N, C-alpha and C positions, 0 to 999 in steps of 0.2 A: 143172624142170618145164618152164618155158620153152623151151630151149633143145632137148630131145627129147621131142616129145609122146606117143613111144612110150612114154615112162617110167611113162603111167598102169598099162601090164599090170604091169609090172615089180611097183611099189606094192600090188597086188593079193596080188600072191606073198608080200610082206613084210608085209602085214596077215595074210594067212592063215597063213605061218610062225610069227607071235610069239604069234596068237589061240591056236594048236596047242601052246604050248608048256606046259610042267604048271604054269609062275606065270608065268604073259603080266602082261606091264610095259604097264598101262593107258597111261599117259603117251603111251609108244612108239606103243601102236595109234589114242590118239589123233594124231599127230604125224603117222603115214603117213595117218588118215584126211583131214586137213587138205590133205595134198600132195596125195592122188586127187581131192576135189572142187576145187582149186585146178586141178588138169591139167584135170580134165574141163570146167571155168568156161572154161578156155583155149580149148579144143576147140569148146564151143559158142559163141566170138567169131569161130572161121571155120566153123563149120557155117552159120550165119548169113550169110557171106559167100558159102555154096553153095560151096566149098572140097571135091571132090570126096575128096580124100585123108583130109578131116577126117571126113566122114561114114561115109565105111569104118572108120576107126581107131573112133568110137564105137560103128557096129553089132560091130566086134571086139571092144568093150568090153560089150557087152551077150549076145553070144553066150559069151565065157570066162564069165561069172557065170551065166549061165544052167546052160551045162555043170557048172559046179562046183556049184552047188547041186543039181541035178538028178540028179547022181550023189551027194549025199550028201559031198563032199568040203569043204563050207563049209556049216556050221549056219545055220538061218532066222535067228538073232539076227546073224551077220554078215551077212549077205544081205541084210538091213535096214540093216544100218550102211553101207554099202557103196551102197545105194538113197538113202540121204541122200544120199551125194555127189552125183548126180544132181539131187534135188532143188535141193539148194545152187546147183548149176549152172545150174539153172532147163531142165534135158534133161530130154526124154521117155524114162524107163527103156526102154519099148517094150512092145507087148502080149504078148508071150512071160513077159516076167518078171515084170508085173505080175500075169498070172493064174497063173505058180507061184506066184508068194509069195499070191496069194489061196487057190491050193489046201492052201498050206501050214498056212495059217491054220485051214482046213475041217480038216485031216488033228489037226492040233494040239487043235481044240475038240471032236472026236470020242474023241479020247484022253484027256479031259479030265471028270470028275465035272463033271455041271452045277449051275452055279455059285446060291447065294441069289441071289433078285432084287435085293436092294441091293447087290451084292457091284460089278458094273461103277459105279451111282452111286457107292458109296465112293471108287471109284479117281477118276472124273473129277471129281468133291468135293475132293479130293486134290490133284487138278492147279490147281484154284481155287483151292486154299489156297497152294499153292507159288506161282503168280503173283499174288495179290496181288489176286484177285477182278477181274481185270479182264476182261474176256471177249475184246477184241483178244490181249492174250497168252494168253489161254487157246486161241483158234484158232492162233497160231501154234505153241504147245509141239505141239499136236494136230497140226498140219499136218506136223509132223513127221517123224512115220511116217505120217498117213493119206494123203497125199499120191503116195506108191509104190503104196499100193492099187489094186485095180482098182473102177472107180468105181460097180458094185453092191453093193460092199462098203461103199463108203463114203457110199452111197444111205442102206444101213440102218443105219449108225453115226450118221448127220446124222439121218435120221428120229427116231431114240429123242433124239438130244442137243434138237432142236427142242423134245420134246415131257415134257422131262425137268418135274422136281416143283423143280429148282433154277433160280431166278430167273437168276443168271449164265449158266447152262448154256444157257438160252433166249433167252437173248440173243445168246452165242457163237452158236447153232442158225442166228439170222436172218442171222450174216455169213457162211454158205454159199452165200448168193446171190449172191456173187461169187466160187465154186468155179469152177475152169477148166472142169470138164467139167458141159455143160447138162445130165446128168438129175440130177444133185445137186441143182442148182439148182431142176429143175422139182419132185422129192421135196421140198425143205424149202419151198417154196409150197403144195403139197398137204398137207403135214403143219398148215403157219399156218390154212392155209383148213379142215382137220378141227378143229383146237384152237384156232382165235384169239377167245378171251374175254379179259375183261378179266382174270381170275386167271392165265392164261395168255404172253398179249402183254403184254408190257408198251409203255406211251407211248413210251421212247424206241426201242424194234424198232418201232414203229408211222412215228415220224418216220426210221428210217432204210429204210425199205422203200419211205417215198415218195420220199425225196430217191434213191435208187440206181436209180429206174424207167425213168426215160430213161438209164440207163448201158447195160441191157442189150439182147442185140441184138432189133429189132423183134418178130421171131415167137415170142418168149420172152414179150413183158409181158402178155398175156393170163392166163398163169399167176398174174402175180405182184396182175396187177388183181381177179383172184378172192378172193386171199388179203385184198388191203387192202379189199376191199367187204363181205367176210367180216366182219374187223375190227369196219369201221365198221356194221355190222348189228349185231351185238353192245355197241355203245357204247365201245367201248376207245378210251381219249381218245388224242391225239399230243401228245407233245409239245414244248415250245418251243424253240428253237435255240440250243445253248449262245454264248452273249458271249466272244471269244477276245480276250486282250488283248495283238496282236503287239507284239514289241517290236522287233528286230530281224531283217530278212528280206534275206538271200543270194540269189541267183543265180550259180550258174558259168556258163564259155561254154558255146557247143556242142561238142562235143568233134569225133572224126573219126568216130566210130559214127552220130552224129545226136543224140548223147544231152543233157540238159542237167539240172543238178540243183538244187532250190529247197531253202535251209535256214531256219527260221522258229524264233524262240525267242519263248515265250507264256509270260505270266505265270501263275502258276495257283495262288493262295493265296501263300505264303511260299516256295514253290518255281518250280522255270523246268519248262516242256515245250520239249523239243527236236524241232521237227517237220522231217521231209525225204520230197521227192518226188522222182522221177528218170521225167524223161518222154522219148519219142525216136523222132524220125521213122519214120513207116511204122510203128508200134507201138501209140502212145497212150500212157498212162502204164502205163510199164513198173513200176513198185516206190514204193513208201511207207512209212513207219513213225515212230513218234513214240519218243521215249525220256522219261518223266515223273522225277518226285522231282528235278531237277537243282538244285544249289546255285549261286550265282553264281559261284565258284571253276571248277564244271563247267563252265560254258556258256562261260567266258572261254578254258579249256581248248580247251576243242570249236571254238571260231570259231576260236583260235589255230592249232588244226589244218588247220582248213576252208580260210585265207588262206594258210598255208605250202604245203599241197598242193595247191591248185587255184588255178585264174584267178576269183574272183567277187567282184562287187559288190553292193554294196547296191540294192536294188529297191523299188518301192512297190507298192501289192495292185492298183495297175492295170494293171501290167507283168502279174500273176496273172492277172487276170481275161481278159487278152485269149488268153495262153498256155493255161490249163487246159482250160476251153471246147474250144479248138482242137484239141486234144491226148485227150480227150474224143472228142470228132469222128473223129479220126483213127483211136484204137482203135477206136470202134463199128464202121467201116467196114472194118478190116481182122477183126472177128470177136473183138476183144479185149477180155474186161470187167478194170476195174480191182481190182488186188487190196483186202482189207477195209481195208490199212493206209491204202488211199487214202480212207477212210472216217474213219477216224482220225485224218488228217492234214488235212481239210476242216473235223471237228468241233475239233479243235483250236486253229485257227486263227479260229472261228467263220463261215465264209462257207455259206450256206446256199441259194445262186443260182447255181450251175455246173451250168449243163447243155449236151450237145454242141452244139456251134456254130462250122463249121470258119472260119478265118481265111484266106482265099485272096490269093495274090503280090498280086492286085490290091486287093483290103483294107489288104493290108501298105503296100503305096506310098502310098497315100491317108494312111492313119495318117500316116507318115514324112514325103510331101512336106509334108503341112500345116505341120511345124513346122519345116523343111529353111528354110534361107538359099537364095534361089531365083540367086543370082551364085555360088552356092558348089558348086550340082550341075549346072547347064546350061552349055552351050556349053563356052569355051574351059578354063573351069576344071574340066568334066567331064572333057576330053580330056586334063588334067592327071592329071587322078585315075587315070585307067584307065593312062596311060603310069607315074606312078610306083608303080603296084600291083607291078611288078616287083620283086622280094623282100620283098614280105609275110610271105611263109613264113619266111624268115632273122628277121625282126626282131620278129613275134611269137610268144610263148609257146606258146598255142592252135594259131595254124597250123599247125604241124609237125605235127598230128594229121592235117590235113585232107588226106587222100587216099585212092582206091580201091583195094579189096583183097578181092575175091572172085573165085570161078573164072573169073567171065568175063575179067578182068583175065590171068588165067594163060593164058585160051586163046586172047585176041588176042596174048600175048605170043611163045608159043609157036609161033605162026605165022612169028616172025621172028626164032627161035635167034642167028643170026649178025647180023644188022642190027646197027648203031651206033646208039649212044641216040638223035641226036634222032629217025631214024626208027621208033624204038620208039616215043618222046612222040606222034608226032604220028597214030601207029597208037592209041593210049589218046585223044587227041582227038578223033577220027574215032567210035571204034568203041566210046567208054565215054562220056566226059563228054558228047557229045552229043547223045546217046540217053537222059541223065542228066539233060538240062541244069533239068527242074523242080526237081528234088533241090536242085541249086547255087543256083538262087532262092531257094526257101526257104531255106536254110543263110546266105545272107548277107543277108538282109532280118530274117531274124528276129534272129542276130547284130546289125544296126545299130538295132534295138530295144532290144535287150542292153545296146550301148553307149550310146545314149540315157540310158538309167538314171544314167549317171555323174554329170551336169550338169556336166561339165568342159568348158571354150572350148575343150582340148585332146585330148577326146574324136572318135575317127576315124568315129563313126555315120553322118558323111553321106557317109563314101568308102565304105562297105562300101554305103550306100543305090545310092549312084551303079553300083557293079557289078552289085549286085543287078538294078536298073532297065532297066541295059544288057543283060544275062541275058536278063532276062524279053521284051525289046524283040527279041529275035531276034540281036545280034550277034554274028558268028563266033566260037566260043570261040578258036580262034588268036589273035584279034585283042586279045586281055585278057590280057595278061602273067601275073598272079596265076593266073589259069587252066591256062595254060602251066606254070606253076611246080607248079603242084597236079599236074598229068602226069609233069612231071621224075620229082616224089616217087614217084607211083605206079610207074614203073617202077622207081627205086630201092627202094624197097619188096621189090617182086616178086622183085627180084633177090637180096635178102638172106635168109639164114635163115629156115626156114619162121615162127617164133615170135621 
């Protein structure tokens, strides 16, 4: 799938053929489904970088699925299966497909006898039982199907869940305050405002509503404020914040996409919780999740895998107190709300004070320079750092992924098809890296703060501070060897196979 992204179209055909055999092989269908979602995730990576060919290919996939489903070639069940590939890849299925799915659901409902009032509750309660009564896992199970539905369908569904007689489902309904669609978030607020009595709204849900209030776009908060006010008036108690016992805390480097992962191990009774957070430049809080009931052996295996597969180092909570509020602010500015998994992460580690607060480049510089040794970052020492930065990309594992990769890069290089590499590198510096200076200032300074956590005299955190500071001061990028290296890798990556 990584070599030929066009293969996602062929995988759709393979899934369709296998599903229509007299005795379909479910394991084979699941394997093809994994290939499809993996291919779509790879395409999403390119779409985020505005590669026109990738956007066209995703549109082609959408159109093919729409035509196959509209013509009755694939069943509604198979359509939902394939749309889950979009959801897992965090790609929008598109208005036509979601509307078609809604139409199919309505048609099937019209042909189905009206169920007893308790049937839906029984179905939902069976999901609650299957996942062990954890509302975050109930949300995840429901999201696998509901996220492909049109927002108006999710609105109706979430309104019913939030007003359910089952306390776990009601708590699940509150998590949809972090649904990607503002219409759904508004419906949940209105439902809570109507039904927010102590017998309906739990103290835990009220605490969550208050905690996430500032994570929402400013224009939506009055809906939540009204729901909170109504709950207060009806004397709903607010639960105290859980106290997390954080053991190990690791953070990966910031990769070439500007993404950084946090991994926490939290003691919970005799077992452990593994909690993870993903933040990303320009996006905010991109993902979060928790795995519960982990033994010591499970934790050891997991951390061993993380250390083997990533460049991760131990960090302290002060690092998170700087990082997380910043990315909450980044997400709010971009119009992205955190996933409910982030609320789960926050509760697991027991932090209640995280609110959006952007940490500027000047803020980062002040924080880093306060602990830096002046003789290591000024004058001749700074000049030597800049000079030695030539070759960092070869010496550091994580710097290998630091390059630009998007449609603008392709456009710049397409204007110099016969030019030698040095001319292409200069074009990338002038037209790509210079206009994106702010992004690279952030990347070097956040990496300096991350490296500073190592508490190691050999840690190069002050060297990354020097490069970030010089970029911030406006030093020409062509005069910073590591930035020229990044331009060179950008050219090499752009001339290689698309994936």
